[in-house]
N, C-alpha and C positions, 0 to 999 in steps of 0.2 A: 641508112638513116638511123640515128640514135633513138631508140625507143624509150618511153617513159620508165619501163621496168628496169632498164639498164642504169638509168640515172638514179632511180630509187635504190638499186643495189649498191651503187657507188657510195651513196650517202650512208647506208646502213654499215658498210665496211668501214667508212671513215669514222662513224660513231664508235665502232668496236675498237679501232686502233688508237683512239685518243683516251679511252677509259683506262685508268690505272689500277694496279693491284694494291691492296692495303695490307700493311703489316698488322697482324692481330696477336693478341694475348689470349690464351685459353687457360682459365683457372676454374677448377671445380666443375668442368663441363660447360662453362659459360664462355662465349667468345666476345672479347672486348676489342673494338677497332676505333682508333682515333684518327680522323682525317682533318687536314688543315688547308685553309684556302686564304688567299690574300684579300684584303678589302681595299677601298679607295684610299684609306689612310695607311701609308707605308709602315707605320709603327704598330698597327693593329691587325691581328689575324683572327679569322673565325675558325673555331674548332668544333667538330661534331663527334661526340662519343656515341658509338652504336653498340648496344649490348644485345646479343642474340642467343637463342637457345634456352631462354628462361623457362624453368619447369619442364624442359624437354627430356627426352630419354637419356641424354648424356649429363644432365644436371645432377651432380653428385649429392646435392642437398635438397632441392625441391621445396615446394610450399612457399615460394617467395611472393610477398605482397607487393614489393617494390623497393626503391632505393631511398634510404633515409638521408644519406650524405655521401659525397665523394670528394677526394682531394688529389691535387697534383702539385709537385714542387715547381717553382717558377723558373722561367728562363733568365739568363743574364739580363740586367737592366730592366727587370720587371717593374712596371708602374702600377697596373691595376688589372682586375678581371671583372667581367660583367657576367653575372650568373644566368643560367638557363631559366626559362619561364617556370615559375613555381618554386624557385630556389632562392636563397639569400647567400651572398658571398661573405665568408668570414675568413680571418687569418688563422694560420696554424693547421696542423694535421688533424687526424681523427683517431678515435678508438672505438670500442664496441658501443659507446654511448653517443657517438657522432663527432662533430667538429669539436676539438678540444683546445684550440688556441695555442698549441705547442708545436714547435718545429718550423722549419722553413717550407711551408706549404700555403696554397690558397685552397680553401675548402668551400664547397657548396652544400648547404643544409636545406632539406625540403621544408617549405613553409608549413606544410601539413604532412605529418608522418603517415605513410600508407597504412591503413588498418585492415585491409582484406576486403573481399576474399582473395585467395591466391590468384595470380595472373594466369591466363590460359596457357596450356602446354605449348611449348616452342614459341613463346612471345618474344618480341624484340622491342627495344626502346631506343629513341634517339634524344640526346641532349645537346643543344647548340649553345655555345658560350663564346665570349670574346676575350682576348688577352692583349693588353697594350704595353709596349715597351717605352722607356724614357728616351732610348736611343739604340742604334744597332739593328741587328737582324735576328730572325728566329732560327737561322741555320744551325744544325746540330742539336736542337732542342729535343731531348728524349726524357720526358719526366717520369719520376717514380709516381705510381698511381695507387690510390687506396680507395676502397669502396665499402660502404656499410649497408648491408641488406637487412630488411625486416620481413618476417613471415611466421610460419607455423613453428619454426625451430626457436629454441631459447637463444641460441647464438649461432651465427653463420661465420665461417672462416673469413677473417678480415684480409682480403686480398691486398698484398703490398708488393708490387712488382713493377719493373720498368714497362712503359707503354710508348712505343715510338710512333709519332704522328706521321701519316703519309700525306704529302702534298697532293691536292687535287690538281690533276694535270691541266695545263692550258694548251689548246690546240696549236701545233706548230704552224708557221707561216705557210709551208707547203700544203698542209692539210686544209687551211683556210682557202688557199688558191684553188684546190681541187673542188671544195664545196662550192665556191663561187662560180667556177666553170660549169659544174653540174647544174646549178640553178639557172645560169644564163641559157644553157642548152635546153633545159626544160621550157623556159619562156619562148625560145625560138621555135621549138616543136609545136607548142600551143598556137603560136602566131601563124605558122605555116599551115596548120590544119584549119585555122579560122579563115585564112585568106583563100584556101582551096574551096571552102564551103560557099563563098560568095562569088566565085568565078562562074 
């Protein structure tokens, strides 16, 4: 007989096999990861920028209060970008003073510049935003990325490097079938135990 723990193990293994690895950029000891997932609108994708290792042992600069602004260059057929919570979308790139309206970028400026104190050691931040195309697909989109930090230093290195988004994986049909079979088996085991109890 299939035991509950075996079904649970199958579900855990399934979860591990559908998780994807993310391509990351490491600059000044900070790790930047951009993930991408589709939405109900085929012309709009959701992006999440994860920043990890802030003020940690590998952070070459430290003392960071937070992000004042960040910018990415747009994909082909770019229509618009929706800023993360607490940010405003502006056009153009950025410099040490923030979004500057120059160049082929979309830029997100913090509505309130972080004033301190410094973020705790080894902090991480997530920013979720949306990009919409007028037509076409996001395939091959690998934006140049810029970020402007504020903190105890007068100036932080202005990161300006490519950052490749990693698509969030969708479970394959075979994986969904395995999950469905496991859940049905779990229901049958429970029903079998219940019917034995009333005999």
